C-alpha positions as CSV (number, residue, x, y, z in Angstrom):
1,X,89.4,-146.0,-37.0
2,X,92.9,-147.1,-38.3
3,X,93.0,-143.8,-40.3
4,X,92.6,-141.5,-37.0
5,X,95.2,-143.7,-35.4
6,X,97.4,-143.5,-38.3
7,X,96.9,-139.4,-38.4
8,X,97.2,-139.2,-34.7
9,X,100.4,-140.5,-34.7
10,X,101.8,-138.4,-37.6
11,X,101.0,-135.4,-35.6
12,X,102.6,-136.8,-32.4
13,X,105.8,-137.5,-34.5
14,X,105.9,-133.9,-36.1
15,X,105.5,-132.2,-32.7
16,X,108.5,-134.6,-31.1
17,X,110.7,-133.8,-34.2
18,X,112.5,-130.8,-32.8
19,X,113.8,-132.6,-30.1
20,X,115.9,-135.0,-32.6
21,X,117.9,-132.4,-34.4
22,X,121.2,-133.3,-34.4
23,X,123.6,-132.3,-31.7
24,X,124.8,-128.9,-31.9
25,X,121.5,-126.8,-32.3
26,X,118.9,-127.0,-29.8
27,X,120.2,-129.5,-27.3
28,X,123.7,-127.9,-27.6
29,X,122.1,-124.2,-27.1
30,X,120.5,-125.6,-23.9
31,X,123.7,-127.0,-22.3
32,X,126.3,-124.5,-20.9
33,X,129.2,-123.7,-23.3
34,X,132.5,-122.8,-21.7
35,X,133.6,-121.2,-24.9
36,X,130.7,-118.7,-24.5
37,X,131.4,-117.7,-21.0
38,X,132.5,-114.2,-20.4
39,X,135.1,-115.2,-18.0
40,X,138.5,-113.0,-18.5
41,X,142.2,-113.9,-17.7
42,X,144.8,-111.1,-18.1
43,X,148.7,-110.4,-17.0
44,X,149.9,-107.2,-16.1
45,X,153.0,-108.8,-17.3
46,X,152.3,-109.3,-20.9
47,X,149.5,-109.0,-23.4
48,X,147.4,-111.6,-25.0
49,X,149.8,-113.5,-27.7
50,X,152.8,-111.2,-26.9
51,X,156.0,-112.2,-25.6
52,X,156.3,-113.6,-21.7
53,X,159.0,-111.3,-20.2
54,X,162.4,-113.4,-19.5
55,X,162.2,-112.9,-15.5
56,X,159.3,-115.7,-15.8
57,X,161.2,-118.1,-17.4
58,X,163.9,-120.5,-17.0
59,X,166.4,-118.1,-18.5
60,X,165.4,-115.8,-15.5
61,X,163.7,-116.0,-12.1
62,X,161.5,-118.7,-13.0
63,X,158.6,-117.4,-11.4
64,X,155.2,-117.0,-12.1
65,X,153.8,-114.5,-13.7
66,X,150.5,-112.3,-11.9
67,X,147.4,-113.2,-13.1
68,X,143.8,-111.8,-12.8
69,X,140.3,-112.7,-14.0
70,X,136.8,-111.7,-13.6
71,X,133.0,-112.3,-14.7
72,X,133.4,-115.7,-12.9
73,X,130.0,-117.6,-13.7
74,X,127.1,-117.7,-11.2
75,X,127.5,-120.8,-9.5
76,X,130.8,-121.6,-9.7
77,X,132.3,-123.6,-6.5
78,X,136.0,-123.2,-7.5
79,X,138.2,-122.9,-9.9
80,X,141.4,-124.6,-12.0
81,X,144.6,-123.2,-13.7
82,X,146.4,-125.3,-16.2
83,X,149.7,-123.6,-17.8
84,X,151.0,-125.7,-20.9
85,X,153.0,-125.5,-24.1
86,X,151.4,-127.5,-27.2
87,X,154.7,-126.6,-29.3
88,X,157.3,-129.1,-27.3
89,X,159.9,-129.9,-28.5
90,X,159.7,-127.7,-31.9
91,X,157.1,-125.8,-32.9
92,X,158.0,-126.5,-36.7
93,X,157.4,-130.5,-35.3
94,X,155.6,-130.8,-32.1
95,X,155.3,-133.9,-30.7
96,X,154.1,-133.3,-27.2
97,X,152.1,-130.7,-24.8
98,X,154.5,-130.1,-21.9
99,X,152.4,-128.9,-18.8
100,X,154.0,-126.0,-16.9
101,X,151.4,-125.3,-14.1
102,X,148.4,-127.0,-12.7
103,X,146.4,-125.7,-9.8
104,X,142.8,-126.6,-8.4
105,X,140.3,-125.8,-5.9
106,X,141.3,-122.0,-6.4
107,X,138.6,-120.3,-4.3
108,X,135.7,-118.7,-6.6
109,X,136.1,-115.6,-4.8
110,X,139.8,-115.4,-5.6
111,X,140.2,-112.6,-8.3
112,X,144.2,-113.3,-9.2
113,X,147.3,-115.3,-8.5
114,X,150.2,-112.9,-7.2
115,X,153.4,-112.7,-9.2
116,X,156.0,-115.1,-7.6
117,X,153.1,-117.5,-6.3
118,X,154.2,-120.3,-4.2
119,X,152.0,-122.9,-1.8
120,X,152.2,-119.9,1.2
121,X,150.8,-117.0,-1.3
122,X,148.5,-119.1,-3.4
123,X,144.8,-118.1,-2.6
124,X,143.8,-120.3,1.0
125,X,142.4,-123.8,-0.1
126,X,144.0,-123.5,-3.6
127,X,145.7,-127.4,-4.4
128,X,148.9,-127.7,-6.5
129,X,148.8,-130.5,-9.0
130,X,152.3,-131.8,-10.6
131,X,153.6,-130.7,-13.9
132,X,156.0,-132.4,-16.6
133,X,159.1,-131.8,-14.4
134,X,157.0,-134.4,-11.9
135,X,156.9,-131.6,-9.2
136,X,154.5,-129.2,-8.2
137,X,154.5,-125.7,-8.2
138,X,155.0,-123.2,-11.6
139,X,158.1,-124.1,-14.1
140,X,158.8,-121.4,-16.2
141,X,159.0,-121.4,-20.3
142,X,162.2,-122.8,-21.2
143,X,161.8,-124.3,-25.1
144,X,164.9,-125.6,-26.8
145,X,164.0,-124.2,-30.2
146,X,162.1,-121.6,-31.6
147,X,159.3,-119.5,-30.1
148,X,156.7,-121.5,-28.2
149,X,153.5,-120.6,-27.3
150,X,152.2,-120.8,-23.7
151,X,148.3,-121.2,-22.8
152,X,147.2,-120.3,-19.6
153,X,143.9,-121.8,-19.4
154,X,141.3,-120.9,-16.5
155,X,138.1,-123.1,-15.5
156,X,135.3,-122.3,-13.5
157,X,133.8,-125.8,-12.2
158,X,130.5,-126.2,-10.4
159,X,132.1,-128.3,-8.0
160,X,134.8,-128.4,-5.6
161,X,136.8,-131.1,-6.4
162,X,138.4,-131.7,-2.8
163,X,142.2,-132.9,-1.8
164,X,143.2,-135.3,-4.4
165,X,146.5,-135.1,-4.2
166,X,148.8,-133.4,-6.4
167,X,147.0,-134.4,-9.7
168,X,148.7,-134.4,-13.1
169,X,146.9,-132.1,-15.9
170,X,145.5,-135.6,-17.4
171,X,143.7,-136.6,-13.8
172,X,142.6,-132.9,-13.6
173,X,141.0,-133.0,-17.0
174,X,139.1,-136.2,-16.2
175,X,138.0,-134.8,-12.6
176,X,136.7,-131.6,-14.4
177,X,135.0,-133.4,-17.2
178,X,130.9,-132.4,-16.9
179,X,131.8,-129.5,-14.3
180,X,133.2,-126.8,-16.5
181,X,130.8,-123.6,-16.5
182,X,133.3,-121.3,-17.9
183,X,136.8,-121.0,-19.4
184,X,139.1,-118.2,-19.8
185,X,142.5,-118.1,-21.8
186,X,145.7,-116.2,-22.1
187,X,148.4,-117.1,-24.3
188,X,151.9,-115.7,-24.1
189,X,154.9,-116.6,-26.3
190,X,158.5,-117.0,-25.6
191,X,162.0,-117.9,-27.5
192,X,165.4,-118.3,-25.8
193,X,167.3,-115.0,-26.3
194,X,170.2,-117.3,-27.1
195,X,168.0,-118.7,-30.1
196,X,166.8,-114.9,-31.2
């Protein structure tokens, strides 16, 4: 009797073993992975890892570049955009990430943002967050030294966040946690012309 009970226990443990695989195997395969999203983010102003034109920087008109996206995941209820520079103040010795633009609750049917976007020209319903100049809106590249990278990241969320005021990047990151269906990224670079 005891031998048969032991045999049944061993069979049960063997059948349960796949569920005990380390995270990153079966478990991660069953979870939505934002990195595997087919969503794309592009700009007609600059290509991937290419220089951002002067007009979109503090040395020019300081206006936002046009952005377009496609292949937004099914089930997306809103989009969020963060533009930041991880190379501040000096790419050779970065000390912080400088946040240039924060947007959330962009409607999922929107296909992009116009050049020189303002509160009046953003897709209806879009909410503006706070950048590291402690204001809403876009702040263009203005690196003190060297050539910096500017990451434009678009997130597809399974919720609309609702009016939470002018969220900082950290507050938006916290609000998005667990709700990201997909992510797209476009990197541009800039170095001040005087420093070329």
